[in-house]
C-alpha positions in Angstrom: 0.0 0.0 0.0 2.8 2.4 0.9 4.5 1.8 -2.5 1.3 2.4 -4.3 0.8 5.7 -2.5 4.3 6.8 -3.4 3.6 6.0 -7.1 0.3 8.0 -6.8 2.1 11.0 -5.4 4.7 10.8 -8.1 2.1 10.6 -10.8 0.3 13.6 -9.4 3.5 15.6 -9.2 4.3 14.6 -12.8 0.9 15.7 -14.0 1.2 19.1 -12.2 4.7 19.4 -13.6 3.7 19.1 -17.3 2.7 22.8 -17.7 5.9 23.8 -15.8 8.0 21.7 -18.2 6.3 23.2 -21.2 6.8 26.7 -19.8 10.4 25.9 -19.1 11.1 24.8 -22.6 9.8 28.1 -23.9 11.6 30.3 -21.3 15.0 28.5 -21.4 15.1 28.8 -25.2 16.3 32.4 -24.9 18.9 31.1 -22.3 20.2 28.7 -25.0 20.7 31.6 -27.4 22.7 33.6 -24.9 24.7 30.5 -24.0 25.7 30.1 -27.6 26.7 33.8 -27.8 28.9 33.2 -24.7 30.7 30.4 -26.5 29.1 27.3 -25.0 28.1 24.5 -27.3 24.8 22.5 -26.9 26.4 19.9 -24.6 27.8 22.3 -22.0 24.8 24.6 -22.1 22.4 21.6 -21.5 24.6 20.3 -18.7 24.6 23.7 -17.1 20.8 23.8 -17.1 20.6 20.3 -15.7 22.8 21.2 -12.8 21.6 24.7 -12.2 17.9 25.2 -12.8 17.6 28.9 -12.2 17.1 31.4 -14.9 18.5 34.5 -13.1 21.6 32.5 -11.9 22.3 31.1 -15.3 21.9 34.4 -17.1 24.3 36.0 -14.6 26.7 33.1 -15.1 26.7 33.5 -18.8 27.3 37.3 -18.5 30.4 36.5 -16.3 31.6 33.8 -18.7 31.3 36.0 -21.7 33.3 38.7 -20.0 35.9 36.3 -18.8 35.1 36.9 -15.2 36.8 35.1 -12.3 35.5 32.0 -10.5 35.1 34.0 -7.4 32.7 36.4 -9.2 30.8 33.5 -10.5 30.5 31.8 -7.1 29.5 35.0 -5.3 26.9 35.9 -7.9 25.3 32.5 -7.7 25.2 32.7 -3.9 23.5 36.0 -3.8 21.0 35.3 -6.6 20.0 31.9 -5.4 19.7 32.6 -1.7 15.9 32.6 -2.1 16.0 28.9 -2.7 17.4 28.3 0.7 14.3 30.1 2.1 12.0 28.0 -0.1 13.6 24.8 1.0 13.3 25.9 4.7 9.6 26.7 4.2 9.0 23.3 2.6 10.9 21.5 5.3 8.0 22.5 7.7 5.5 20.9 5.3 7.2 17.7 4.4 5.9 14.4 5.8 7.9 13.8 9.1 8.7 10.3 7.9 10.8 11.7 5.0 14.5 11.2 5.9 17.5 13.5 5.3 18.2 12.1 1.8 14.7 12.9 0.6 15.1 16.4 1.9 18.4 17.0 0.3 17.2 15.7 -3.1 14.1 18.0 -2.9 16.2 21.0 -2.0 18.5 20.4 -4.9 15.6 20.4 -7.4 13.6 23.4 -6.0 12.7 26.1 -8.4 10.2 29.0 -8.0 7.4 27.0 -9.8 8.1 23.6 -8.2 8.1 25.3 -4.8 4.8 27.0 -5.7 3.0 23.7 -6.5 4.6 21.8 -3.6 3.6 24.5 -1.2 0.0 24.4 -2.5 -0.4 20.7 -1.7 -3.0 20.2 1.0 -1.7 18.6 4.2 1.7 17.1 4.5 4.0 17.0 1.4 5.2 13.7 0.1 8.8 13.9 -1.4 7.5 11.8 -4.2 5.1 14.5 -5.3 8.0 16.9 -5.7 10.1 14.2 -7.4 7.3 13.8 -10.0 7.3 17.5 -10.8 11.1 17.6 -10.9 11.2 14.6 -13.3 9.5 16.6 -16.0 10.3 20.3 -15.2 14.1 20.0 -14.9 14.6 18.0 -18.2 12.2 20.5 -19.8 14.4 23.3 -18.8 17.5 21.6 -20.1 15.7 20.7 -23.4 14.7 24.3 -24.0 18.3 25.4 -23.4 19.6 22.8 -25.9 17.0 23.8 -28.5 18.0 27.5 -28.0 21.6 26.7 -28.8 20.8 24.7 -31.9 17.8 26.5 -33.3 18.0 30.0 -31.7 19.1 31.8 -34.8 16.3 30.3 -36.9 13.4 31.9 -35.0 12.4 35.6 -35.5 13.3 38.0 -32.7 9.7 38.7 -31.8 9.0 35.0 -31.1 12.1 34.7 -28.9 11.1 37.8 -27.0 7.6 36.3 -26.5 9.0 33.1 -25.2 11.1 34.9 -22.6 8.1 36.3 -20.8 6.1 33.0 -20.7 7.5 32.2 -17.2 5.8 35.2 -15.7 2.4 34.0 -16.9 3.1 30.5 -15.6 4.1 31.7 -12.2 0.9 33.8 -11.9 -1.1 30.7 -12.8 0.5 29.0 -9.8 -0.2 31.7 -7.2 -3.7 32.6 -8.1 -5.5 29.4 -7.0 -4.2 29.5 -3.3 -4.8 33.3 -3.3 -8.5 32.7 -4.1 -8.8 30.2 -1.2 -7.0 32.1 1.5 -7.3 35.9 2.0 -4.1 36.0 3.9 -2.2 34.6 0.9 -3.8 37.1 -1.4 -2.9 40.0 0.9 0.7 38.7 1.3 1.0 38.6 -2.5 -0.2 42.1 -3.0 2.1 43.5 -0.3 5.0 41.6 -1.8 4.3 43.0 -5.2 4.0 46.6 -3.9 7.1 46.2 -1.7 9.1 44.7 -4.6 8.2 47.7 -6.8 9.1 50.2 -4.1 12.5 48.5 -3.7 13.3 49.3 -7.4 12.7 53.1 -7.0 13.6 54.0 -3.4 17.1 55.6 -3.0 19.8 53.3 -1.6 17.5 50.3 -1.5 17.3 50.2 -5.3 21.1 49.7 -5.5 20.9 46.5 -3.4 21.4 43.3 -5.6 18.0 41.9 -6.7 18.7 38.5 -5.1 19.4 40.1 -1.7 16.2 42.2 -1.9 14.2 39.1 -2.7 15.6 37.4 0.4 15.0 40.4 2.7 11.4 40.8 1.4 10.7 37.1 1.7 11.9 36.9 5.3 10.2 40.1 6.5 6.8 39.5 4.8 6.7 35.8 5.8 7.6 36.6 9.4 4.9 39.2 9.6 2.2 36.9 8.3 3.5 33.9 10.3 2.8 36.1 13.4 -0.4 37.7 12.3 -2.0 34.8 10.4 -0.4 31.6 11.7 -1.3 28.2 10.2 -3.4 26.0 12.4 -1.5 22.7 12.7 -4.7 20.9 13.7 -6.3 22.0 10.5 -3.3 20.8 8.5 -3.3 17.4 10.2 -7.1 17.1 9.5 -6.5 17.9 5.8 -3.7 15.3 5.7 -6.0 12.7 7.2 -8.8 13.4 4.7 -6.4 13.2 1.8 -5.0 9.9 3.0 -8.6 8.5 3.4 -9.3 9.6 -0.2 -6.2 7.9 -1.4 -7.2 4.7 0.5 -10.6 4.7 -1.2 -9.0 5.1 -4.6 -6.5 2.4 -4.0 -9.2 0.1 -2.7 
């Protein structure tokens, strides 16, 4: 029964990961074009996307590579830009099924992206690692495939199509956050405050000069802390949702 449940979680994660994978193929296409301009062939560009599934981090890395920057610059830029994934992993660690061991948690942390975090956080009740594995199994290869296609076919497509592909990720991320925002007023208010705060950080003196990755980390910590205090999640309610979900799974499996 347990193995069957793991398979069901994996399948559900894979189904939810399909639109993310399709969006990633479109978005990373432009990344492949820049990778080729930086001197990378299809193999190294694809390998980079498999090992580092972050658009901002990879674009920054390609800029440093193309300007012959140092390894120290490369490492520091990745640390600052990708700090938000540490916060996402920490947030999911509170939601993961307590039975999940350290290895599961490390694998999940290694595959977290904004979109995978979004659908994993939206799962009702406790999160099974196999749900996230299912999403990762399609999303990450989709990201790498788009990069590969960008390197090989990038110069064939018109500029207007390439530009359109590069903004697809924003529409996809909006589609992830809207459903939970409709169900929970606190979530919708937090999203609105985060959007306003993010905009203000781009125009206010001094603050606008802070690296974007650092600003994201600061805003995430501050806004999350405020809402954790003002609108805490009821653990009894979460346990109840988990029980109900497990009962539904038992009925399906029966």
